[in-house]
C-alpha positions as CSV (number, residue, x, y, z in Angstrom):
1,M,60.6,16.5,11.6
2,N,61.3,13.0,14.0
3,E,57.6,11.9,14.4
4,K,57.0,9.1,15.8
5,P,54.6,6.3,14.9
6,K,51.1,6.3,16.4
7,P,50.2,3.4,17.5
8,E,46.4,2.0,16.4
9,N,44.4,1.6,19.0
10,Q,45.1,4.6,20.9
11,G,42.8,5.7,23.9
12,G,41.3,2.7,24.5
13,A,38.9,2.5,21.7
14,P,38.1,-1.3,21.2
15,K,39.9,-3.6,18.2
16,A,38.3,-3.7,15.2
17,P,37.3,-7.5,14.8
18,G,39.4,-9.6,12.6
19,D,38.0,-11.7,9.0
20,S,37.8,-15.0,10.7
21,E,35.9,-13.5,14.1
22,L,33.6,-11.8,11.4
23,S,32.5,-14.9,9.1
24,A,32.2,-16.7,12.4
25,R,29.5,-14.4,13.2
26,L,28.1,-13.9,9.6
27,E,27.7,-17.8,10.2
28,K,26.1,-17.8,13.4
29,L,23.6,-15.5,12.3
30,G,23.1,-18.0,8.8
31,Q,22.1,-20.5,10.5
32,R,20.2,-18.6,13.0
33,L,17.9,-17.6,10.2
34,D,17.8,-20.8,8.9
35,Q,15.8,-21.8,12.6
36,V,13.6,-19.1,12.0
37,R,11.8,-19.4,8.2
38,G,12.3,-23.3,8.9
39,P,12.1,-26.1,6.1
40,S,10.4,-23.9,3.1
41,G,13.0,-20.6,3.4
42,S,10.4,-17.7,3.8
43,A,9.7,-16.6,7.3
44,Q,6.0,-15.6,6.2
45,P,3.4,-17.7,5.3
46,E,1.8,-18.2,2.5
47,H,-1.6,-17.4,2.9
48,R,-0.6,-14.3,4.2
49,T,-0.3,-13.5,0.7
50,R,-3.3,-14.3,-0.6
51,A,-4.6,-12.2,2.4
52,D,-3.1,-9.5,1.7
53,N,-3.9,-9.4,-2.5
54,S,-7.7,-9.9,-1.2
55,G,-7.5,-6.5,0.7
56,L,-5.9,-4.7,-2.8
57,A,-8.6,-6.1,-4.9
58,K,-11.4,-5.2,-2.1
59,A,-9.1,-0.9,-2.1
60,F,-9.1,-1.0,-5.9
61,R,-13.2,-1.8,-6.2
62,L,-14.1,0.5,-3.8
63,S,-12.0,2.9,-5.8
64,A,-13.5,2.3,-9.1
65,E,-16.7,2.7,-7.4
66,F,-16.5,6.5,-5.9
67,V,-14.8,7.7,-9.2
68,S,-16.9,6.2,-11.5
69,G,-20.3,7.9,-9.9
70,P,-19.0,10.8,-10.2
71,I,-18.0,10.5,-14.2
72,A,-20.8,9.2,-15.3
73,G,-22.7,11.7,-13.9
74,G,-20.3,14.4,-15.2
75,L,-20.8,12.4,-18.9
76,I,-25.0,12.2,-18.8
77,G,-24.9,15.9,-17.4
78,W,-23.1,17.6,-20.4
79,G,-24.8,15.7,-22.4
80,A,-28.0,17.4,-21.2
81,D,-26.4,20.5,-21.4
82,K,-25.4,20.1,-25.2
83,L,-29.0,18.5,-25.9
84,L,-30.9,20.7,-23.8
85,N,-28.8,23.7,-24.2
86,T,-28.6,24.8,-20.4
87,K,-25.0,25.3,-19.9
88,P,-23.8,24.0,-17.0
89,W,-26.8,23.6,-15.2
90,G,-26.7,19.9,-16.0
91,L,-23.1,19.4,-15.8
92,M,-23.2,20.8,-12.3
93,S,-26.8,18.9,-11.0
94,F,-25.9,15.6,-12.5
95,L,-22.2,15.6,-11.6
96,M,-23.3,16.1,-8.0
97,L,-26.0,13.4,-8.0
98,G,-23.1,10.9,-9.4
99,F,-20.9,11.9,-6.3
100,L,-23.3,11.4,-4.1
101,A,-24.2,8.3,-5.7
102,G,-20.2,6.8,-5.7
103,I,-20.6,7.6,-2.7
104,Y,-24.1,5.8,-1.8
105,N,-22.3,2.5,-3.8
106,V,-19.0,2.8,-1.6
107,M,-20.6,3.0,1.8
108,R,-23.7,0.1,0.4
109,T,-19.8,-2.3,-1.3
110,S,-18.0,-1.7,2.0
111,G,-20.6,-3.0,4.4
112,F,-21.3,-0.1,6.2
113,L,-25.3,0.1,5.0
114,K,-27.6,-2.5,4.9
115,K,-28.8,-4.4,1.2
116,P,-32.4,-3.3,0.7
117,E,-34.2,-6.5,2.0
118,A,-36.5,-7.5,-1.0
């Protein structure tokens, strides 16, 4: 029961850095970050957020264009079925037309199709 205490640094493993070394490294890293960020404190240019918002707005507009067609077609078809007692043909027909209109609107809005000339 007479065990000898084992040394902490056994097997040639590197020693853990002390507090003063870590503080110096942290200070050096902070100075490098300040140089990269510049005087405004931001690493990203301000005009980039405006472009991101524009892309997000376009995505929402295209998704609304795509979803609104089938919804409108479904409502018109459901109304036609109620009035004309033609279940389910009005709903299916107008839902398909609404889906095609939604695709057409997305293609037209995104610039994939040329706008009709007047």
